[in-house]
DRENTOR-407788 format. One record per residue (C-alpha): residue in three letters; x, y negated, z. Coordinates in steps of 0.5 Angstrom, whole numbers, plus 500, padded with zeros to 3 digits. Each point is the difference from the previous one (the first is absolute). Example, Ala and Ser with C-alpha at 12.3 -4.5 7.8 and 13.67 -1.06 7.14 Angstrom:
# DRENTOR-407788
ALA525509516 SER502493498 
# end
This chain:
# DRENTOR-407788
UNK500500500 UNK503493498 UNK500495506 UNK497494499 UNK503493503 UNK495496503 UNK505494501 UNK508498499 UNK504495503 UNK507498499 UNK504500506 UNK507497502 UNK506504497 UNK497503494 UNK495504504 UNK492501498 UNK495501505 UNK494505497 UNK494501503 UNK496506497 UNK493502499 UNK501506505 UNK502495505 UNK507502500 UNK505494500 UNK507500498 UNK506496499 UNK504502494 UNK507497499 UNK501498492 UNK508499501 UNK500508500 UNK498499492 UNK504494498 UNK505505496 UNK494502496 UNK499496493 UNK497493501 UNK500500507 UNK506496501 UNK496494497 UNK496500507 UNK506497503 UNK503496495 UNK494496498 UNK498496506 UNK493501502 UNK498506496 UNK500505505 UNK494496504 UNK496500493 UNK498507501 UNK493502498 UNK496506500 UNK497503494 UNK493501499 UNK500507501 UNK503499507 UNK505506498 UNK506495499 UNK503494502 UNK504496495 UNK504494499 UNK501499492 UNK499505494 UNK506504502 UNK500500508 UNK495504503 UNK499505506 UNK495506500 UNK496500506 UNK501508501 UNK508498501 UNK498494504 UNK496505505 UNK505506500 UNK506495501 UNK498495504 UNK501499508 UNK494500504 UNK498493502 UNK497497506 UNK494497500 
# end
């Protein structure tokens, strides 16, 4: 089952706070993905990281046409966040 994201919020130090429909809340460290193609732009372009968006299906967050993260990866690799 694909986990649907309720909300995403950029946090300091290239982390995302993500709330899922099932009530789970995680912190996902995007720094771990900076070696992937295109992701270095999140550090190089001022303010880009803060422009994270949720796609209409709520199964992916993205910054542009090349930089995105699927909800299942965030769900699996994110660390439980405090409420």
